[in-house]
C-alpha positions in Angstrom: 11.1 1.3 -19.2 10.0 3.0 -16.0 7.6 1.5 -14.1 5.8 4.2 -11.8 4.7 3.7 -8.2 1.0 3.3 -7.5 -0.3 4.4 -4.4 -2.8 1.8 -3.4 -3.4 0.2 -0.4 -5.0 -3.0 -1.6 -2.3 -5.9 -2.9 -3.6 -6.8 -5.9 -2.6 -7.8 -9.5 -1.9 -4.6 -11.9 -1.2 -6.7 -15.2 1.3 -8.1 -17.9 4.2 -5.9 -19.8 5.2 -7.5 -22.8 8.8 -7.1 -23.5 10.8 -8.0 -26.8 14.5 -8.6 -26.4 16.9 -8.0 -29.2 20.6 -9.3 -29.5 23.3 -9.5 -31.7 24.6 -12.8 -30.7 21.0 -14.8 -29.6 17.6 -15.2 -31.6 15.2 -12.3 -30.7 12.7 -13.5 -28.0 9.9 -12.2 -25.8 9.4 -11.7 -22.2 6.3 -11.4 -20.2 6.5 -9.7 -16.8 3.7 -9.9 -14.3 3.5 -6.9 -12.0 1.7 -7.0 -9.0 1.2 -4.2 -6.1 2.6 -5.5 -2.7 2.1 -3.3 0.2 5.4 -2.5 2.2 6.0 -4.2 5.4 5.6 -2.6 8.7 8.5 -3.5 11.1 7.6 -3.8 14.8 9.5 -3.0 18.0 10.5 0.0 20.2 13.7 1.8 20.5 16.2 1.3 23.7 16.6 4.5 25.6 20.2 5.8 26.8 17.7 7.1 29.8 14.3 7.5 30.6 14.7 10.5 33.0 15.5 14.0 32.1 15.7 17.2 34.7 13.3 20.0 33.2 15.5 22.1 31.1 17.2 19.4 29.2 16.4 18.7 25.7 15.1 15.7 24.6 17.9 15.1 22.4 19.8 14.3 25.9 18.2 10.9 25.3 19.9 8.9 22.6 17.7 6.4 20.9 19.2 3.2 19.3 18.5 -0.2 18.6 16.2 -2.0 15.7 12.8 -3.3 14.8 11.6 -6.8 14.0 9.8 -8.6 11.0 8.9 -11.8 12.8 12.2 -12.9 14.2 14.0 -11.1 11.6 16.1 -7.9 12.6 15.0 -4.9 10.8 17.9 -2.3 10.8 17.6 1.5 10.7 17.8 4.8 12.8 15.6 5.9 15.5 14.9 9.8 15.8 12.8 11.8 18.1 10.2 13.8 16.4 11.1 17.0 18.2 14.7 16.6 19.7 15.0 20.0 20.9 11.6 20.0 22.5 11.8 20.9 26.2 9.4 19.1 28.4 7.5 20.2 31.6 8.0 18.3 34.8 6.2 14.9 34.7 5.5 12.1 32.8 5.1 12.4 28.9 4.7 10.3 26.0 7.7 11.4 23.4 7.3 10.6 19.9 9.8 9.2 17.9 10.4 7.9 14.3 11.9 4.9 12.8 13.5 5.0 9.5 14.5 1.5 8.2 17.7 1.2 6.0 15.7 -0.9 3.5 13.0 1.5 2.5 12.2 -0.2 -0.6 10.5 -3.2 1.6 9.4 -1.4 4.8 7.9 1.6 5.7 8.7 4.4 8.1 7.3 3.7 11.6 6.4 6.2 14.5 5.6 5.5 18.1 5.9 6.9 21.5 8.1 6.1 24.6 7.6 7.4 28.2 9.7 9.9 29.4 9.7 11.4 33.1 10.9 14.8 33.7 12.1 15.7 37.4 11.3 19.3 38.4 15.0 21.4 38.3 16.8 22.6 41.5 16.7 26.4 41.7 20.6 28.0 41.6 22.1 30.5 43.4 21.9 31.9 47.0 20.0 34.0 49.0 21.3 37.7 50.5 21.3 38.7 54.1 22.6 40.8 56.6 24.8 39.4 59.5 23.7 40.1 63.0 26.5 41.0 65.1 24.6 42.0 68.6 21.7 41.1 70.6 18.3 42.0 70.6 18.2 42.0 66.9 15.3 40.2 65.0 15.0 38.0 61.9 13.7 41.4 60.0 17.1 42.9 60.7 18.7 40.2 58.8 16.7 41.5 55.8 16.7 38.1 53.8 16.2 38.2 50.3 16.2 36.3 47.2 19.8 37.4 46.3 21.0 35.2 43.5 18.4 32.7 43.1 16.9 31.6 40.2 14.4 31.5 38.9 11.9 34.1 40.1 10.3 33.5 43.6 9.9 34.5 47.0 11.8 33.6 50.2 10.8 33.2 53.7 12.3 31.8 57.0 10.4 28.8 58.2 10.6 26.4 61.2 11.4 22.7 61.3 7.9 22.0 59.7 8.2 24.6 56.9 5.8 26.9 58.6 6.7 30.3 58.1 8.4 32.1 61.1 7.3 35.9 62.1 9.9 38.0 61.3 9.7 39.7 64.7 11.4 36.3 66.3 14.6 37.3 68.0 17.9 36.1 66.3 19.8 33.8 68.8 23.6 33.6 68.8 25.4 30.5 67.2 22.1 29.1 66.0 21.1 28.0 62.6 18.0 29.3 60.9 16.4 27.7 57.9 15.2 29.4 54.8 12.7 28.3 52.1 12.8 29.3 48.6 9.7 28.9 46.6 9.6 29.4 42.7 6.9 30.8 40.9 7.8 28.3 38.0 6.0 24.8 39.0 8.5 23.1 36.9 11.5 24.0 40.0 11.3 22.3 43.3 11.6 24.4 46.5 14.8 24.7 48.0 15.8 25.3 51.7 18.9 25.8 53.6 20.2 27.2 56.8 22.0 30.1 58.0 24.0 30.9 61.0 23.2 34.8 61.3 24.8 35.6 64.4 28.5 33.9 65.2 29.4 34.4 68.7 32.6 33.4 70.2 33.0 31.9 73.5 34.9 34.9 74.7 32.1 37.0 74.1 33.0 38.5 70.8 30.7 38.2 67.9 31.1 38.4 63.7 28.8 38.0 61.2 30.6 35.1 59.5 32.3 31.6 60.7 35.5 32.9 59.4 36.2 36.8 58.8 35.4 37.2 54.9 33.9 33.9 54.6 29.7 33.3 54.0 28.5 30.0 54.8 25.4 28.5 53.1 23.9 25.0 53.7 21.2 23.8 51.5 19.1 20.4 51.7 18.6 19.1 48.0 15.3 17.2 47.1 17.1 14.1 46.6 18.3 14.4 50.5 21.9 15.0 50.0 23.3 18.3 51.5 25.3 21.3 50.0 27.3 23.4 52.3 29.0 26.5 50.1 31.6 28.5 51.6 32.3 31.6 49.8 35.3 34.0 50.6 35.6 37.7 50.0 37.8 37.4 46.7 35.0 35.4 45.3 36.2 32.0 45.6 34.2 29.2 47.1 34.3 25.7 48.2 31.0 23.2 47.5 30.8 20.4 49.6 27.9 18.0 48.9 27.4 15.1 51.5 25.0 11.9 50.6 24.0 8.7 52.1 22.0 5.5 51.3 19.5 4.0 53.5 22.1 1.2 54.3 24.9 3.5 55.8 27.0 4.0 52.5 28.3 7.6 52.7 29.7 9.9 49.7 30.9 13.4 49.7 31.9 15.5 46.5 33.6 18.9 47.0 34.1 21.4 44.3 36.5 23.9 44.8 36.4 27.3 42.6 39.1 29.8 42.7 39.0 33.7 42.4 39.4 33.2 38.6 36.8 30.9 38.3 39.1 27.6 37.5 37.3 24.6 38.9 38.4 21.0 40.6 36.3 18.5 41.7 37.0 15.5 44.0 34.7 12.7 45.5 34.9 9.9 47.8 32.4 7.2 48.8 32.7 4.6 51.4 30.1 1.4 50.8 28.7 -0.4 53.4 28.7 -4.1 54.5 24.8 -3.7 54.3 24.4 -2.3 51.1 27.2 -4.3 49.3 25.4 -7.6 50.9 21.8 -7.1 49.8 23.0 -5.8 46.2 24.8 -9.0 45.7 21.9 -11.1 46.9 19.4 -9.4 44.6 22.1 -9.5 41.7 22.3 -5.8 41.4 24.9 -3.0 41.4 25.4 -0.7 44.5 24.8 2.7 43.9 27.7 4.8 45.0 26.6 7.9 46.9 28.2 10.9 45.0 26.7 13.9 43.4 27.6 16.1 40.4 29.7 13.7 38.7 30.1 14.3 34.8 32.1 12.4 32.3 35.1 14.6 31.2 36.5 15.0 27.3 39.9 15.4 29.1 41.3 12.8 31.3 43.3 15.2 33.0 40.5 17.4 34.3 38.0 14.4 35.0 36.8 14.0 38.8 39.0 11.7 40.8 36.5 9.4 43.2 38.0 7.3 45.6 36.1 4.6 46.4 35.8 2.0 49.4 34.6 -1.5 48.9 34.3 -3.3 52.4 37.5 -5.6 52.8 35.9 -8.4 53.3 33.7 -8.3 49.9 34.9 -9.8 46.8 34.4 -8.1 43.5 31.7 -6.1 43.7 29.6 -4.6 40.9 29.2 -0.9 41.7 27.4 2.1 39.9 28.6 5.6 39.8 25.9 8.2 39.0 26.7 10.1 36.0 25.2 13.0 34.5 25.9 12.9 30.8 26.3 9.0 30.0 26.6 8.2 26.5 27.8 4.9 24.7 31.1 6.3 24.6 31.5 6.8 28.5 33.8 4.8 30.1 35.7 4.1 33.7 39.3 4.7 34.2 41.1 3.5 37.3 44.0 5.5 38.6 46.5 3.7 40.3 48.7 4.5 43.3 51.6 5.4 41.0 49.6 8.1 38.8 49.4 5.4 35.8 45.8 5.0 34.5 44.0 2.0 32.9 40.9 2.0 31.1 38.1 -0.4 32.1 37.1 -2.1 29.0 34.0 -3.9 30.4 32.8 -0.8 32.1 29.3 -0.3 30.7 26.9 2.8 30.8 23.6 2.3 32.2 20.5 4.6 32.3 21.7 6.6 35.5 25.6 5.9 35.3 28.4 3.7 34.7 28.9 0.0 36.0 32.3 -1.5 36.6 33.5 -4.2 39.4 35.9 -2.9 42.0 37.4 -4.5 45.2 39.2 -2.8 48.3 40.1 1.1 48.0 40.1 2.4 44.3 40.6 5.7 42.7 38.1 6.2 39.6 37.7 8.6 36.9 34.7 8.8 34.4 35.5 10.1 30.8 34.0 10.6 27.8 36.1 8.5 25.1 33.7 8.9 22.3 35.1 8.1 18.8 33.5 9.6 15.9 33.7 8.3 12.2 32.2 9.5 9.0 30.6 6.3 8.1 28.8 5.6 11.3 27.0 8.9 11.9 23.8 7.6 10.1 24.5 4.1 10.5 22.4 1.5 12.5 25.6 0.7 14.2 26.6 3.9 15.5 26.3 3.2 19.1 27.6 0.0 19.3 30.6 1.1 17.3 31.1 4.1 19.6 31.0 1.6 22.3 33.8 -0.5 21.4 36.1 2.1 20.0 35.6 3.9 23.2 37.1 0.9 24.9 39.8 1.0 22.7 38.8 -2.6 21.3 38.5 -1.2 17.7 40.5 1.1 15.8 39.0 2.9 12.3 40.5 1.9 8.9 42.0 5.5 8.1 40.4 8.7 6.5 38.2 9.2 9.7 36.3 5.7 8.4 35.4 2.9 10.5 34.8 0.8 7.4 31.2 -0.7 8.5 30.7 -2.6 5.4 34.2 -4.1 5.4 34.8 -7.6 6.3 36.6 -8.8 9.4 39.4 -11.6 9.2 39.9 -14.1 12.0 43.1 -12.3 12.9 41.3 -9.0 13.6 38.8 -10.9 16.0 41.7 -12.9 17.7 43.3 -9.1 18.3 40.1 -7.5 19.5 39.4 -10.5 21.9 42.9 -10.1 23.2 42.7 -6.5 23.8 39.6 -7.2 25.5 41.5 -9.4 27.9 44.0 -6.7 29.0 46.9 -8.3 26.3 49.3 -5.7 24.7 48.6 -7.0 21.0 51.7 -4.6 19.7 53.7 -6.8 17.4 57.4 -7.4 17.9 60.2 -6.9 15.3 59.4 -9.0 12.1 55.9 -10.2 13.3 52.8 -9.8 11.4 50.2 -7.4 13.2 47.8 -10.2 14.1 50.6 -12.8 15.4 50.2 -11.7 19.2 46.4 -11.9 19.4 46.2 -15.0 17.4 49.1 -16.8 19.5 47.1 -15.8 22.7 43.9 -16.9 21.0 45.3 -20.4 20.4 47.0 -20.9 23.8 43.6 -20.1 25.4 41.6 -22.3 23.3 39.5 -19.7 21.7 40.9 -20.1 18.0 42.7 -22.7 16.0 44.9 -20.0 14.7 44.6 -21.1 11.4 43.9 -18.5 8.4 44.3 -15.4 10.4 44.0 -13.2 7.3 40.7 -15.0 6.0 37.6 -13.2 6.2 35.7 -14.4 9.3 32.2 -15.8 8.8 29.2 -15.1 11.3 29.1 -18.7 12.7 33.1 -18.7 13.3 32.5 -15.1 14.9 30.1 -16.4 17.2 32.0 -19.4 18.0 35.2 -17.4 18.7 33.1 -15.2 21.3 31.3 -18.2 22.7 34.7 -19.7 23.7 36.1 -16.6 25.4 32.9 -16.5 27.4 34.2 -20.1 28.6 31.5 -22.1 26.1 28.5 -21.8 28.8 26.0 -24.7 28.7 22.8 -24.0 26.4 19.7 -25.7 25.8 16.8 -25.3 23.1 16.8 -24.8 19.4 17.8 -22.1 16.9 14.8 -20.9 15.3 15.8 -19.5 12.1 15.0 -20.7 8.5 18.4 -21.4 7.4 19.5 -23.3 10.9 20.1 -26.7 8.8 22.9 -24.7 7.2 24.9 -24.0 10.4 28.0 -25.9 11.0 28.1 -28.5 13.6 31.2 -26.7 15.8 28.9 -23.7 15.6 25.5 -24.9 16.9 25.7 -24.2 20.4 27.7 -20.9 19.8 24.8 -19.5 17.4 22.1 -20.8 19.9 24.1 -19.1 22.8 24.5 -15.9 21.0 21.1 -15.8 19.6 19.3 -16.5 22.8 21.4 -13.7 24.4 20.7 -11.1 22.0 24.2 -11.0 20.7 23.4 -12.2 17.3 20.2 -11.2 15.5 18.9 -12.2 12.1 19.6 -10.6 8.7 16.2 -10.6 7.3 13.5 -13.3 6.2 13.9 -15.4 9.3 17.6 -16.0 8.6 20.6 -15.9 10.6 23.4 -16.3 7.4 25.8 -18.5 9.2 28.0 -18.6 6.3 28.3 -15.1 5.3 31.4 -13.0 6.0 31.1 -10.7 9.2 31.2 -7.4 8.5 33.1 -4.8 10.9 30.0 -3.0 11.9 28.4 -6.8 12.8 31.3 -7.7 14.7 31.3 -4.6 16.7 27.6 -4.8 17.4 28.1 -8.4 18.6 30.8 -7.5 20.8 29.2 -4.4 22.3 25.9 -6.4 23.0 28.0 -9.1 24.8 29.6 -6.9 26.7 26.5 -5.0 27.9 24.8 -8.3 28.8 27.7 -9.2 31.2 
């Protein structure tokens, strides 16, 4: 018997439905069902943005939305999406609209909201054209400065140190750099400046229109304060060298070489100063590495190598490498002197790049190690699963499935934590797949090693992770309707996990300590733990 939905904003009793139940084995009986109208609940909260800054020309979809909403203290899972993901916003601050679609649409309504996004002006691309000067008594007008390949449309002129236009009748001096300024008509782009040495004259008195025969050199000061020097050879190959520095003395260089066939290689290096490291450590912040143009590569062999020197007198230092296309699957890789590579499992993506701990001189790559599974594409745990899978802490269950709703065993959790501790969990001959991880967990006081094939409960999972974290001291009370059902051994662990945002409720202000933990829940808890470190 269908009961149709009633569109009514008022919660009230609708009436009674009388049902007669017939059965072959029992006496017939009557049922009376009382039907009432109840409004769906409105979850509250906002999404977590992978970053809040875009550059003009980037689509809004370049910012990933993740997280969940709340019903009181209970978590409401679902999916955040942009209303207009393909929208390209103008430069400035915007309130961008999003939609939250709850997983449980029977009890919760779809919610809309806005988050602030800042769009920076884009930097024009290309280089100006000019005619080299090879003799005396020539003026700037003779250099025929033009827009060249600069984009978007705009105009260009010679300027002095204060940015004021220089008269074209100015005589060109030998071995002197002259500054040009390009001003786009589109106000979504920054102005661009650079220098050109129009007349190169050697000490012997000979002159040429370039530093090296057949080589054209341009220098541009970028809006962020860095400087890019471009050397273009007659065969079309070029070398772009971008140098940057911090206010505290750290320096960085990025060199991109493009051969005549268009093949590109990039290398970078940076030296962090004592001052920057000390100030960051005092503030509990990461030291930003002053390198530019680093993008996470899908192919590890094509990734940019970044040599980073941390002062010898500094202990392990948290550094942040700026990355252009960071996602939850972006991870750091250390390149050792013998050429072997090590994936840094506790490296974590931030709004502007990737953070990790380093000491001494280290070569690092940034790669996009994202793993996609068919059952996580529209699942609330998509980003968390990608985070842990990219760090090779979890594998799928086969058939391109992660197994989001499948139970997790105690042995699986032991193995995942062992991998996080850089233990090779490959079983030896005759060993079960879980033995190496479980033996390690037992030796390190994380697990008693019993029942490795039994499903792990939510409170057991919290306890294993709590012990892995060193059993930090906690204080306070677990505010959940079912807090009394938490086992004594798990009280501190669940309180710690809840206070640190690692474990959330499952609805109706309950934490469900005795429920079996699903693989998606375990992945999310581990991701939250690592991201909060």
